[in-house]
DRENLUMTI-807070 format. One record per residue (C-alpha): residue number from 0; residue in three letters; x negated, y negated, z negated. Coordinates in steps of 0.5 Angstrom, whole numbers, plus 2048, in hexadecimal, padded with zeros to 3 digits. Layout:
% DRENLUMTI-807070
marlo = NUM | marnu = ALA | c1 = X | c2 = Y | c3 = Z;
...
% end
This chain:
% DRENLUMTI-807070
marlo = 0 | marnu = MET | c1 = 846 | c2 = 78E | c3 = 81D;
marlo = 1 | marnu = VAL | c1 = 842 | c2 = 791 | c3 = 818;
marlo = 2 | marnu = LEU | c1 = 83C | c2 = 78D | c3 = 815;
marlo = 3 | marnu = GLY | c1 = 83D | c2 = 789 | c3 = 81B;
marlo = 4 | marnu = ILE | c1 = 83C | c2 = 78E | c3 = 821;
marlo = 5 | marnu = ASN | c1 = 841 | c2 = 78F | c3 = 825;
marlo = 6 | marnu = ASP | c1 = 83E | c2 = 794 | c3 = 82A;
marlo = 7 | marnu = PRO | c1 = 83F | c2 = 79B | c3 = 829;
marlo = 8 | marnu = TRP | c1 = 839 | c2 = 79D | c3 = 82D;
marlo = 9 | marnu = ILE | c1 = 835 | c2 = 799 | c3 = 828;
marlo = 10 | marnu = TRP | c1 = 837 | c2 = 79C | c3 = 822;
marlo = 11 | marnu = GLY | c1 = 836 | c2 = 7A3 | c3 = 826;
marlo = 12 | marnu = ALA | c1 = 82F | c2 = 7A0 | c3 = 827;
marlo = 13 | marnu = TYR | c1 = 82E | c2 = 79F | c3 = 820;
marlo = 14 | marnu = ILE | c1 = 831 | c2 = 7A6 | c3 = 81E;
marlo = 15 | marnu = GLY | c1 = 82D | c2 = 7A9 | c3 = 823;
marlo = 16 | marnu = CYS | c1 = 827 | c2 = 7A6 | c3 = 820;
marlo = 17 | marnu = ILE | c1 = 828 | c2 = 7A8 | c3 = 819;
marlo = 18 | marnu = LEU | c1 = 82A | c2 = 7AF | c3 = 81B;
marlo = 19 | marnu = VAL | c1 = 824 | c2 = 7B0 | c3 = 81F;
marlo = 20 | marnu = THR | c1 = 820 | c2 = 7AD | c3 = 819;
marlo = 21 | marnu = LEU | c1 = 823 | c2 = 7B2 | c3 = 814;
marlo = 22 | marnu = LEU | c1 = 822 | c2 = 7B8 | c3 = 819;
marlo = 23 | marnu = CYS | c1 = 81B | c2 = 7B6 | c3 = 819;
marlo = 24 | marnu = VAL | c1 = 81A | c2 = 7B6 | c3 = 812;
marlo = 25 | marnu = VAL | c1 = 81D | c2 = 7BD | c3 = 811;
marlo = 26 | marnu = TYR | c1 = 819 | c2 = 7C0 | c3 = 816;
marlo = 27 | marnu = GLY | c1 = 813 | c2 = 7BD | c3 = 813;
marlo = 28 | marnu = ILE | c1 = 815 | c2 = 7C0 | c3 = 80C;
marlo = 29 | marnu = LEU | c1 = 816 | c2 = 7C6 | c3 = 80F;
marlo = 30 | marnu = ASN | c1 = 810 | c2 = 7C7 | c3 = 813;
marlo = 31 | marnu = TRP | c1 = 80B | c2 = 7C4 | c3 = 80E;
marlo = 32 | marnu = ASN | c1 = 804 | c2 = 7C7 | c3 = 80E;
marlo = 33 | marnu = LYS | c1 = 806 | c2 = 7CC | c3 = 813;
marlo = 34 | marnu = GLY | c1 = 800 | c2 = 7CE | c3 = 817;
marlo = 35 | marnu = GLY | c1 = 7FB | c2 = 7CD | c3 = 812;
marlo = 36 | marnu = GLU | c1 = 7FA | c2 = 7D5 | c3 = 810;
marlo = 37 | marnu = ASP | c1 = 7F5 | c2 = 7D5 | c3 = 816;
marlo = 38 | marnu = GLU | c1 = 7F1 | c2 = 7CF | c3 = 814;
marlo = 39 | marnu = GLU | c1 = 7EB | c2 = 7D2 | c3 = 812;
marlo = 40 | marnu = LEU | c1 = 7EA | c2 = 7D6 | c3 = 818;
marlo = 41 | marnu = GLN | c1 = 7EB | c2 = 7D0 | c3 = 81C;
marlo = 42 | marnu = VAL | c1 = 7E6 | c2 = 7CC | c3 = 818;
marlo = 43 | marnu = LYS | c1 = 7E1 | c2 = 7D2 | c3 = 819;
marlo = 44 | marnu = GLU | c1 = 7E2 | c2 = 7D3 | c3 = 820;
marlo = 45 | marnu = GLU | c1 = 7E1 | c2 = 7CB | c3 = 821;
marlo = 46 | marnu = VAL | c1 = 7DA | c2 = 7CC | c3 = 81D;
marlo = 47 | marnu = GLU | c1 = 7D8 | c2 = 7D1 | c3 = 821;
marlo = 48 | marnu = TRP | c1 = 7DA | c2 = 7CE | c3 = 828;
marlo = 49 | marnu = HIS | c1 = 7D6 | c2 = 7C7 | c3 = 825;
marlo = 50 | marnu = GLU | c1 = 7D0 | c2 = 7CC | c3 = 824;
marlo = 51 | marnu = LYS | c1 = 7D0 | c2 = 7CF | c3 = 82B;
marlo = 52 | marnu = GLU | c1 = 7D1 | c2 = 7C8 | c3 = 82E;
marlo = 53 | marnu = LYS | c1 = 7CB | c2 = 7C5 | c3 = 82A;
marlo = 54 | marnu = GLU | c1 = 7C7 | c2 = 7CB | c3 = 82C;
marlo = 55 | marnu = MET | c1 = 7C8 | c2 = 7CA | c3 = 833;
marlo = 56 | marnu = GLU | c1 = 7C7 | c2 = 7C3 | c3 = 833;
marlo = 57 | marnu = GLU | c1 = 7C0 | c2 = 7C4 | c3 = 830;
marlo = 58 | marnu = LYS | c1 = 7BF | c2 = 7C9 | c3 = 835;
marlo = 59 | marnu = GLU | c1 = 7C1 | c2 = 7C6 | c3 = 83B;
marlo = 60 | marnu = LEU | c1 = 7C0 | c2 = 7BF | c3 = 83A;
marlo = 61 | marnu = GLY | c1 = 7BB | c2 = 7BF | c3 = 834;
marlo = 62 | marnu = LEU | c1 = 7C1 | c2 = 7BB | c3 = 831;
marlo = 63 | marnu = TRP | c1 = 7C2 | c2 = 7BB | c3 = 829;
marlo = 64 | marnu = ASP | c1 = 7C6 | c2 = 7B6 | c3 = 824;
marlo = 65 | marnu = GLU | c1 = 7C2 | c2 = 7B5 | c3 = 81E;
marlo = 66 | marnu = TYR | c1 = 7C9 | c2 = 7B4 | c3 = 81A;
marlo = 67 | marnu = ASP | c1 = 7CB | c2 = 7BC | c3 = 81B;
marlo = 68 | marnu = GLU | c1 = 7C6 | c2 = 7BF | c3 = 817;
% end
């Protein structure tokens, strides 16, 4: 009996949680800021898409958002 826990399955669950947490921390450290290289391109594409969408709404529906200008 260690720390009042008799069942080895309970110990396995605790150790598993700790190991998974450590694995997640290591994964996060290794992959920190990956994928940000093309962020400028993504922002540019999103702005272009928004402008086209706005033009289509204005043209087809006569809608416009006064806060987008």
